[in-house]
N, C-alpha and C positions, 0 to 999 in steps of 0.2 A: 966759415959761413954756416949758419944754423940751418939744418935740414928739418923741415916741419912734416908732421903727419907720417912719421916712420911707423910702418905697420907690418905685422906678420900674423899668420893664423896661430891661435893657441893650440896646445897639444890635444885638446878635446874638441876642436873643430871637426865637424863630421856631417853626415847626411841629415840628422835630425836637429842638431844644435849647431848654429853658426857662431863662431867665437873668434875674436881678434884682439890683439894688443896694439895700442897706438900710443906713441910718445911724442912729446913736444907738439901738442895738438893746436892747430889754428884753423878756425872756420871749416870744420869737418862736418859734413852731413852724415847723420847716423840714424839707424833704426835698431832698437833693442834695449836691453837693460844696460845702462852705462854706469860703471863703478869707478869712482875716483880713487886711484891707487897711489895717492901721494899726500904730502903734508900741506899742500896749497889748494885753495878753492878751484873748482871747475866752474866755468861760466858758460851758460847756455845763451845763445844769440837770439835775437828777436826784438820786437818793439819794446818789450819789457825784459831786461836782462835777468836771467835766473842764475842762482848760485847753488851749487852742490858742494857742501863742506868736505874737507878731507875725510877719506875713508867712508864716504856715504855714496848713495846711488840714486838714479832716477830712471824713468822710462822715456825714451825719445821715439817719436814716430815721424821719420823724415825731418828731424830737428837738427839744429846746428850747434856743435860744440865750438863756441867762440874761442875759448882758450883753456888749456889744461896741460898738466905736466905728464901724466901717465894715466891711461884709462883702459879698462877692458870693455868690450862691446859684445854682449851675448844675446842671441835672439833664437827663439823657437818659432820658425815660420808657420809650422803646421803641427797640431797636436794629434793628428790622426795616426794611430799605431805608434804613439810616442814610446811605448815600452820597447819597441824594436831597437832603441838606441843601445840596449845592453849587448847587441851583436855588432856594435860599431866601435869595437876596441875597448869597451868597458869591461869591468870585472865584478863578479859577485864578491862582496867584501870578505866573506868567509874564506876566500882563497888567499887573502893577505893576512888574516888573523885567525889562527887555528881554533881559538876558543870561542869565536863568534857563533851565536845561535844558528843552528843549521836550517831553521825554518823562517829566518828573517830575510825578506826580499829587499835588501839594501845593496845598491850597485854604485861603483866608484869609477870615475874616468881616469885617464892618465893625468899625472902631475905636470905642472909647467912652472919653472922658475923664471920670473919675469923681470928681475932686477933687484937692486939693493936700495935701502932707504935708511936714513939716520932718524931715529925716533927716540923721544923721551917716553918710556913705557908708562910712567906715572900719569903723564898728561893723556897719553893714548887711552889708558884705561879709566880716565876720569877719577883717579885716586883722590880721596879727600885731603891727603897730605902729600902733595907732589914734591919731588926733588928736582934740582936743576942738574940732571945727568942725562946723557944720551948714549946711544949705542948703535952699531950697524946691524941691520937685519936683512936677510934675503927673503923676498916676497915669493911665496909659492901658492899657486892656484890649482884647484881641481873642482870638478863637479860631482854631485851626488844625485841619484834618482831613486825614488821609492814610490810604490803605489799607495793609495789611500789607506789610512789607519795603520801605518807602519810604525812600530816602536823601534827606534834606531839605537836602543840599548843605553842604559844609564852608565855614565863613566865620569871620571874627574881628573884624568891625567893628560896633559898636553905640555910638551917641553917648548912651547912657542906661544906667541900671542895670536889669538884667533877671533875672527868675526865671520859672518856669513851674509851673502847677498841672495835673496830669493829671486829665482829666474822665472819659474812657472809654478802655478798651483799655490795652495795655501797650506800653512803649517804653523808649528809652535816650537819654541824652545822651552822645555819644562825644567824647573829647578827644584831639587828635592833636599830634604834634610838628611837623607840616608841613602845608601846604595840600593836597598830593596824597594825604594819608592813608596814607602808607607806614608810619607807626608810631603805632598806637593805644596810648596809655599809661594811659587812665583811662576808666571808664564809670560813669554814674550811672543806676540803673534807676528807672523811673517807673511806678507803678501808680495806679489811680484813688484820688483823695484825697491824693496826694503833692504837696508843693511842695518842690522841691529847693533846696539852699543856693546862693547866688550863686557864679559861677565867674569873676567880674570882678576885675581888679586896679585898685585906686583910686590915682590919682596926685594928684588934687586934687578939689575940690568938683564940678567939671564935666569932669574928665579921667579917662577910663577906657580900659583895654585888656582884650581877651579873648584866650584861647588859641584856636587853630584847633579848631573844634567843629562838630558837626552833631546834629540830631535824627534818630533812627532808630526806625521803628515795627516792633515784633514782631507786632502784630495791627493791625487797623483801629483808629485812635485819634483822639481829640480831646483837645487840650490848650489851656490858656489862657496866653497871654503876659501877664505883668505888667511893664510898663515904667514906670520913674520917670525922666521927662524933666526935666533941670535947667531951672529958670526963669531968665529973663534977669536 
């Protein structure tokens, strides 16, 4: 017998950010940024049915998720003293990466592995020359927080497929021609409820490259990283 609306708090659920994972969703009332963590559409109930495509997100305010395979629901009920979340089990990123700039105020939450998914990485990345191949990936989530005008450092290495959902505040993903950031040639704006398209180049089921890129916050901001780590 199928059990619907199986839920649990995510590892970064806390005082300032409320976060839960729900699987096999049916007619669930929700408030917050809802991200579809699956290959199938999410349907929003109501007089006019809404559709959230795979790996995209929306904002619900006491709305109903009519049907979905797996979702995260992340809400910031009050932004007063929101920077206090760094004392809620978060970590300054420099504690995890020794070479990280000492004056950059970028903070990271705990990670949470939320399940596995079979993905065609060429289709996931909107590759212009897709292949008919799939692989198993483990979905890992975490949150980031930074105050306004934070340069989250230019980088280009991730051994996984990655997208981000904006939870609170405004920001951008900036893409550069080089590591020093002398030529910015593309920006992707991020507002609450947005999940951007992948910027990864897929070379194989477990082989990916990224352009030089960084996160940039226009306001104080929280965003969620969605990482698909290839299984062995």
